[in-house]
PDB file with SEQRES, HELIX, SHEET and CRYST1 records, atoms N, CA, C and O in Angstrom:
SEQRES   1 A   51  MET GLN GLN GLN SER ARG GLN PRO ASP LEU VAL GLU GLY          
SEQRES   2 A   51  SER LEU PRO VAL PHE VAL PHE PRO THR GLU LEU VAL PHE          
SEQRES   3 A   51  TYR ALA ASP GLU GLN ALA SER HIS LYS GLN VAL LEU THR          
SEQRES   4 A   51  LEU TYR ASN PRO TYR GLU PHE ALA LEU LYS PHE LYS              
HELIX    1 AA1 GLN A   31  HIS A   34  5                                   4    
SHEET    1 AA1 2 PHE A  18  PHE A  20  0                                        
SHEET    2 AA1 2 THR A  39  TYR A  41 -1                                        
CRYST1    1.000    1.000    1.000  90.00  90.00  90.00 P 1           1          
ATOM      1  N   MET A   1     -72.709  22.315  31.038  1.00  0.00           N  
ATOM      2  CA  MET A   1     -71.352  22.168  30.554  1.00  0.00           C  
ATOM      3  C   MET A   1     -70.405  22.897  31.506  1.00  0.00           C  
ATOM      4  O   MET A   1     -70.584  24.084  31.779  1.00  0.00           O  
ATOM      5  N   GLN A   2     -69.404  22.186  32.005  1.00  0.00           N  
ATOM      6  CA  GLN A   2     -68.434  22.779  32.917  1.00  0.00           C  
ATOM      7  C   GLN A   2     -67.197  23.214  32.153  1.00  0.00           C  
ATOM      8  O   GLN A   2     -66.743  22.536  31.230  1.00  0.00           O  
ATOM      9  N   GLN A   3     -66.663  24.352  32.552  1.00  0.00           N  
ATOM     10  CA  GLN A   3     -65.399  24.796  31.963  1.00  0.00           C  
ATOM     11  C   GLN A   3     -64.266  24.328  32.852  1.00  0.00           C  
ATOM     12  O   GLN A   3     -64.337  24.437  34.076  1.00  0.00           O  
ATOM     13  N   GLN A   4     -63.240  23.818  32.243  1.00  0.00           N  
ATOM     14  CA  GLN A   4     -62.084  23.379  32.993  1.00  0.00           C  
ATOM     15  C   GLN A   4     -61.068  24.509  33.039  1.00  0.00           C  
ATOM     16  O   GLN A   4     -60.793  25.159  32.031  1.00  0.00           O  
ATOM     17  N   SER A   5     -60.511  24.732  34.238  1.00  0.00           N  
ATOM     18  CA  SER A   5     -59.448  25.729  34.317  1.00  0.00           C  
ATOM     19  C   SER A   5     -58.170  25.100  33.788  1.00  0.00           C  
ATOM     20  O   SER A   5     -57.859  23.951  34.101  1.00  0.00           O  
ATOM     21  N   ARG A   6     -57.453  25.835  33.006  1.00  0.00           N  
ATOM     22  CA  ARG A   6     -56.257  25.312  32.343  1.00  0.00           C  
ATOM     23  C   ARG A   6     -55.045  26.077  32.825  1.00  0.00           C  
ATOM     24  O   ARG A   6     -55.039  27.308  32.838  1.00  0.00           O  
ATOM     25  N   GLN A   7     -54.029  25.352  33.217  1.00  0.00           N  
ATOM     26  CA  GLN A   7     -52.772  25.975  33.606  1.00  0.00           C  
ATOM     27  C   GLN A   7     -52.044  26.438  32.350  1.00  0.00           C  
ATOM     28  O   GLN A   7     -52.061  25.736  31.339  1.00  0.00           O  
ATOM     29  N   PRO A   8     -51.402  27.612  32.394  1.00  0.00           N  
ATOM     30  CA  PRO A   8     -50.644  28.048  31.221  1.00  0.00           C  
ATOM     31  C   PRO A   8     -49.448  27.133  30.976  1.00  0.00           C  
ATOM     32  O   PRO A   8     -48.869  26.591  31.917  1.00  0.00           O  
ATOM     33  N   ASP A   9     -49.089  26.967  29.721  1.00  0.00           N  
ATOM     34  CA  ASP A   9     -47.926  26.160  29.377  1.00  0.00           C  
ATOM     35  C   ASP A   9     -46.663  26.827  29.906  1.00  0.00           C  
ATOM     36  O   ASP A   9     -46.540  28.052  29.885  1.00  0.00           O  
ATOM     37  N   LEU A  10     -45.732  26.013  30.379  1.00  0.00           N  
ATOM     38  CA  LEU A  10     -44.459  26.544  30.856  1.00  0.00           C  
ATOM     39  C   LEU A  10     -43.552  26.834  29.677  1.00  0.00           C  
ATOM     40  O   LEU A  10     -43.476  26.059  28.724  1.00  0.00           O  
ATOM     41  N   VAL A  11     -42.876  27.946  29.756  1.00  0.00           N  
ATOM     42  CA  VAL A  11     -41.923  28.330  28.719  1.00  0.00           C  
ATOM     43  C   VAL A  11     -40.548  28.334  29.356  1.00  0.00           C  
ATOM     44  O   VAL A  11     -40.316  29.049  30.331  1.00  0.00           O  
ATOM     45  N   GLU A  12     -39.643  27.550  28.818  1.00  0.00           N  
ATOM     46  CA  GLU A  12     -38.282  27.522  29.343  1.00  0.00           C  
ATOM     47  C   GLU A  12     -37.382  28.345  28.450  1.00  0.00           C  
ATOM     48  O   GLU A  12     -37.621  28.477  27.249  1.00  0.00           O  
ATOM     49  N   GLY A  13     -36.348  28.894  29.051  1.00  0.00           N  
ATOM     50  CA  GLY A  13     -35.402  29.683  28.279  1.00  0.00           C  
ATOM     51  C   GLY A  13     -35.479  31.142  28.664  1.00  0.00           C  
ATOM     52  O   GLY A  13     -35.998  31.495  29.723  1.00  0.00           O  
ATOM     53  N   SER A  14     -34.966  31.972  27.805  1.00  0.00           N  
ATOM     54  CA  SER A  14     -34.899  33.403  28.078  1.00  0.00           C  
ATOM     55  C   SER A  14     -35.993  34.154  27.340  1.00  0.00           C  
ATOM     56  O   SER A  14     -36.269  33.889  26.170  1.00  0.00           O  
ATOM     57  N   LEU A  15     -36.605  35.085  28.036  1.00  0.00           N  
ATOM     58  CA  LEU A  15     -37.595  35.975  27.439  1.00  0.00           C  
ATOM     59  C   LEU A  15     -37.182  37.407  27.758  1.00  0.00           C  
ATOM     60  O   LEU A  15     -36.736  37.680  28.873  1.00  0.00           O  
ATOM     61  N   PRO A  16     -37.318  38.312  26.819  1.00  0.00           N  
ATOM     62  CA  PRO A  16     -36.964  39.704  27.121  1.00  0.00           C  
ATOM     63  C   PRO A  16     -38.011  40.349  28.020  1.00  0.00           C  
ATOM     64  O   PRO A  16     -39.210  40.119  27.861  1.00  0.00           O  
ATOM     65  N   VAL A  17     -37.543  41.160  28.967  1.00  0.00           N  
ATOM     66  CA  VAL A  17     -38.409  41.972  29.817  1.00  0.00           C  
ATOM     67  C   VAL A  17     -37.846  43.388  29.819  1.00  0.00           C  
ATOM     68  O   VAL A  17     -36.720  43.621  29.378  1.00  0.00           O  
ATOM     69  N   PHE A  18     -38.628  44.315  30.311  1.00  0.00           N  
ATOM     70  CA  PHE A  18     -38.183  45.698  30.401  1.00  0.00           C  
ATOM     71  C   PHE A  18     -37.731  45.969  31.828  1.00  0.00           C  
ATOM     72  O   PHE A  18     -38.427  45.620  32.781  1.00  0.00           O  
ATOM     73  N   VAL A  19     -36.567  46.591  31.976  1.00  0.00           N  
ATOM     74  CA  VAL A  19     -35.982  46.846  33.288  1.00  0.00           C  
ATOM     75  C   VAL A  19     -35.746  48.341  33.443  1.00  0.00           C  
ATOM     76  O   VAL A  19     -35.255  48.999  32.526  1.00  0.00           O  
ATOM     77  N   PHE A  20     -36.100  48.876  34.618  1.00  0.00           N  
ATOM     78  CA  PHE A  20     -35.837  50.277  34.915  1.00  0.00           C  
ATOM     79  C   PHE A  20     -35.281  50.370  36.324  1.00  0.00           C  
ATOM     80  O   PHE A  20     -35.841  49.749  37.227  1.00  0.00           O  
ATOM     81  N   PRO A  21     -34.228  51.100  36.556  1.00  0.00           N  
ATOM     82  CA  PRO A  21     -33.423  51.859  35.609  1.00  0.00           C  
ATOM     83  C   PRO A  21     -32.584  50.932  34.750  1.00  0.00           C  
ATOM     84  O   PRO A  21     -32.366  49.772  35.102  1.00  0.00           O  
ATOM     85  N   THR A  22     -32.122  51.437  33.641  1.00  0.00           N  
ATOM     86  CA  THR A  22     -31.343  50.612  32.719  1.00  0.00           C  
ATOM     87  C   THR A  22     -29.908  50.437  33.190  1.00  0.00           C  
ATOM     88  O   THR A  22     -29.169  49.626  32.632  1.00  0.00           O  
ATOM     89  N   GLU A  23     -29.509  51.180  34.202  1.00  0.00           N  
ATOM     90  CA  GLU A  23     -28.140  51.091  34.709  1.00  0.00           C  
ATOM     91  C   GLU A  23     -28.171  51.170  36.231  1.00  0.00           C  
ATOM     92  O   GLU A  23     -28.888  51.996  36.796  1.00  0.00           O  
ATOM     93  N   LEU A  24     -27.395  50.315  36.895  1.00  0.00           N  
ATOM     94  CA  LEU A  24     -27.259  50.356  38.349  1.00  0.00           C  
ATOM     95  C   LEU A  24     -25.821  50.701  38.689  1.00  0.00           C  
ATOM     96  O   LEU A  24     -24.886  50.131  38.126  1.00  0.00           O  
ATOM     97  N   VAL A  25     -25.648  51.640  39.612  1.00  0.00           N  
ATOM     98  CA  VAL A  25     -24.307  52.065  40.014  1.00  0.00           C  
ATOM     99  C   VAL A  25     -24.154  51.787  41.506  1.00  0.00           C  
ATOM    100  O   VAL A  25     -24.960  52.244  42.315  1.00  0.00           O  
ATOM    101  N   PHE A  26     -23.118  51.036  41.863  1.00  0.00           N  
ATOM    102  CA  PHE A  26     -22.811  50.741  43.254  1.00  0.00           C  
ATOM    103  C   PHE A  26     -21.447  51.319  43.582  1.00  0.00           C  
ATOM    104  O   PHE A  26     -20.504  51.184  42.802  1.00  0.00           O  
ATOM    105  N   TYR A  27     -21.341  51.967  44.742  1.00  0.00           N  
ATOM    106  CA  TYR A  27     -20.070  52.507  45.207  1.00  0.00           C  
ATOM    107  C   TYR A  27     -19.610  51.677  46.401  1.00  0.00           C  
ATOM    108  O   TYR A  27     -20.366  51.481  47.352  1.00  0.00           O  
ATOM    109  N   ALA A  28     -18.370  51.190  46.352  1.00  0.00           N  
ATOM    110  CA  ALA A  28     -17.859  50.302  47.394  1.00  0.00           C  
ATOM    111  C   ALA A  28     -17.844  50.970  48.767  1.00  0.00           C  
ATOM    112  O   ALA A  28     -18.078  50.301  49.774  1.00  0.00           O  
ATOM    113  N   ASP A  29     -17.576  52.267  48.827  1.00  0.00           N  
ATOM    114  CA  ASP A  29     -17.469  52.947  50.120  1.00  0.00           C  
ATOM    115  C   ASP A  29     -18.790  53.565  50.591  1.00  0.00           C  
ATOM    116  O   ASP A  29     -18.820  54.208  51.640  1.00  0.00           O  
ATOM    117  N   GLU A  30     -19.877  53.385  49.840  1.00  0.00           N  
ATOM    118  CA  GLU A  30     -21.194  53.897  50.231  1.00  0.00           C  
ATOM    119  C   GLU A  30     -22.191  52.743  50.264  1.00  0.00           C  
ATOM    120  O   GLU A  30     -22.745  52.356  49.235  1.00  0.00           O  
ATOM    121  N   GLN A  31     -22.409  52.199  51.460  1.00  0.00           N  
ATOM    122  CA  GLN A  31     -23.319  51.055  51.559  1.00  0.00           C  
ATOM    123  C   GLN A  31     -24.743  51.417  51.177  1.00  0.00           C  
ATOM    124  O   GLN A  31     -25.502  50.543  50.757  1.00  0.00           O  
ATOM    125  N   ALA A  32     -25.127  52.682  51.310  1.00  0.00           N  
ATOM    126  CA  ALA A  32     -26.485  53.087  50.934  1.00  0.00           C  
ATOM    127  C   ALA A  32     -26.714  52.906  49.437  1.00  0.00           C  
ATOM    128  O   ALA A  32     -27.855  52.729  49.009  1.00  0.00           O  
ATOM    129  N   SER A  33     -25.656  52.945  48.640  1.00  0.00           N  
ATOM    130  CA  SER A  33     -25.812  52.773  47.187  1.00  0.00           C  
ATOM    131  C   SER A  33     -26.116  51.325  46.823  1.00  0.00           C  
ATOM    132  O   SER A  33     -26.491  51.038  45.686  1.00  0.00           O  
ATOM    133  N   HIS A  34     -25.957  50.409  47.782  1.00  0.00           N  
ATOM    134  CA  HIS A  34     -26.220  48.989  47.517  1.00  0.00           C  
ATOM    135  C   HIS A  34     -27.706  48.669  47.588  1.00  0.00           C  
ATOM    136  O   HIS A  34     -28.112  47.551  47.272  1.00  0.00           O  
ATOM    137  N   LYS A  35     -28.520  49.633  48.000  1.00  0.00           N  
ATOM    138  CA  LYS A  35     -29.971  49.430  48.105  1.00  0.00           C  
ATOM    139  C   LYS A  35     -30.652  50.325  47.081  1.00  0.00           C  
ATOM    140  O   LYS A  35     -30.846  51.518  47.312  1.00  0.00           O  
ATOM    141  N   GLN A  36     -31.006  49.741  45.963  1.00  0.00           N  
ATOM    142  CA  GLN A  36     -31.674  50.488  44.908  1.00  0.00           C  
ATOM    143  C   GLN A  36     -32.891  49.701  44.444  1.00  0.00           C  
ATOM    144  O   GLN A  36     -32.922  48.473  44.529  1.00  0.00           O  
ATOM    145  N   VAL A  37     -33.878  50.413  43.960  1.00  0.00           N  
ATOM    146  CA  VAL A  37     -35.091  49.771  43.461  1.00  0.00           C  
ATOM    147  C   VAL A  37     -34.895  49.403  41.999  1.00  0.00           C  
ATOM    148  O   VAL A  37     -34.506  50.240  41.184  1.00  0.00           O  
ATOM    149  N   LEU A  38     -35.162  48.168  41.681  1.00  0.00           N  
ATOM    150  CA  LEU A  38     -35.091  47.672  40.310  1.00  0.00           C  
ATOM    151  C   LEU A  38     -36.491  47.197  39.940  1.00  0.00           C  
ATOM    152  O   LEU A  38     -37.053  46.334  40.614  1.00  0.00           O  
ATOM    153  N   THR A  39     -37.046  47.747  38.890  1.00  0.00           N  
ATOM    154  CA  THR A  39     -38.400  47.407  38.468  1.00  0.00           C  
ATOM    155  C   THR A  39     -38.357  46.586  37.193  1.00  0.00           C  
ATOM    156  O   THR A  39     -37.742  46.993  36.206  1.00  0.00           O  
ATOM    157  N   LEU A  40     -39.010  45.429  37.212  1.00  0.00           N  
ATOM    158  CA  LEU A  40     -39.117  44.579  36.030  1.00  0.00           C  
ATOM    159  C   LEU A  40     -40.534  44.687  35.483  1.00  0.00           C  
ATOM    160  O   LEU A  40     -41.504  44.489  36.214  1.00  0.00           O  
ATOM    161  N   TYR A  41     -40.649  44.998  34.212  1.00  0.00           N  
ATOM    162  CA  TYR A  41     -41.956  45.080  33.559  1.00  0.00           C  
ATOM    163  C   TYR A  41     -42.155  43.841  32.701  1.00  0.00           C  
ATOM    164  O   TYR A  41     -41.322  43.513  31.856  1.00  0.00           O  
ATOM    165  N   ASN A  42     -43.262  43.163  32.928  1.00  0.00           N  
ATOM    166  CA  ASN A  42     -43.588  41.944  32.201  1.00  0.00           C  
ATOM    167  C   ASN A  42     -44.585  42.289  31.093  1.00  0.00           C  
ATOM    168  O   ASN A  42     -45.740  42.597  31.388  1.00  0.00           O  
ATOM    169  N   PRO A  43     -44.165  42.243  29.821  1.00  0.00           N  
ATOM    170  CA  PRO A  43     -45.072  42.594  28.726  1.00  0.00           C  
ATOM    171  C   PRO A  43     -45.964  41.433  28.277  1.00  0.00           C  
ATOM    172  O   PRO A  43     -46.699  41.560  27.297  1.00  0.00           O  
ATOM    173  N   TYR A  44     -45.904  40.316  28.981  1.00  0.00           N  
ATOM    174  CA  TYR A  44     -46.622  39.120  28.550  1.00  0.00           C  
ATOM    175  C   TYR A  44     -47.926  38.952  29.311  1.00  0.00           C  
ATOM    176  O   TYR A  44     -48.139  39.592  30.341  1.00  0.00           O  
ATOM    177  N   GLU A  45     -48.789  38.097  28.806  1.00  0.00           N  
ATOM    178  CA  GLU A  45     -50.092  37.834  29.420  1.00  0.00           C  
ATOM    179  C   GLU A  45     -50.000  36.744  30.487  1.00  0.00           C  
ATOM    180  O   GLU A  45     -51.018  36.347  31.053  1.00  0.00           O  
ATOM    181  N   PHE A  46     -48.790  36.257  30.768  1.00  0.00           N  
ATOM    182  CA  PHE A  46     -48.616  35.203  31.755  1.00  0.00           C  
ATOM    183  C   PHE A  46     -47.557  35.621  32.765  1.00  0.00           C  
ATOM    184  O   PHE A  46     -46.725  36.487  32.494  1.00  0.00           O  
ATOM    185  N   ALA A  47     -47.603  34.992  33.934  1.00  0.00           N  
ATOM    186  CA  ALA A  47     -46.663  35.313  35.006  1.00  0.00           C  
ATOM    187  C   ALA A  47     -45.275  34.777  34.681  1.00  0.00           C  
ATOM    188  O   ALA A  47     -45.129  33.712  34.080  1.00  0.00           O  
ATOM    189  N   LEU A  48     -44.266  35.529  35.088  1.00  0.00           N  
ATOM    190  CA  LEU A  48     -42.879  35.105  34.911  1.00  0.00           C  
ATOM    191  C   LEU A  48     -42.274  34.797  36.271  1.00  0.00           C  
ATOM    192  O   LEU A  48     -42.576  35.465  37.260  1.00  0.00           O  
ATOM    193  N   LYS A  49     -41.428  33.795  36.315  1.00  0.00           N  
ATOM    194  CA  LYS A  49     -40.655  33.482  37.511  1.00  0.00           C  
ATOM    195  C   LYS A  49     -39.190  33.593  37.134  1.00  0.00           C  
ATOM    196  O   LYS A  49     -38.788  33.192  36.042  1.00  0.00           O  
ATOM    197  N   PHE A  50     -38.401  34.135  38.036  1.00  0.00           N  
ATOM    198  CA  PHE A  50     -36.981  34.283  37.738  1.00  0.00           C  
ATOM    199  C   PHE A  50     -36.167  34.004  38.987  1.00  0.00           C  
ATOM    200  O   PHE A  50     -36.676  34.044  40.107  1.00  0.00           O  
ATOM    201  N   LYS A  51     -34.902  33.722  38.770  1.00  0.00           N  
ATOM    202  CA  LYS A  51     -33.976  33.468  39.881  1.00  0.00           C  
ATOM    203  C   LYS A  51     -32.967  34.575  39.924  1.00  0.00           C  
ATOM    204  O   LYS A  51     -32.084  34.572  40.782  1.00  0.00           O  
TER     205      LYS A  51                                                      
END                                                                             
């Protein structure tokens, strides 16, 4: 008996994710402030794609 690999169903719409930091601050006269690390945490068992 062969097992078939199954692609996960696509989910359209909005799903909540966890984002850190919760606030981003950019200063117009400090270009270094425009480069900050934003971490998205995916609490789901499937991969998320975003634009």
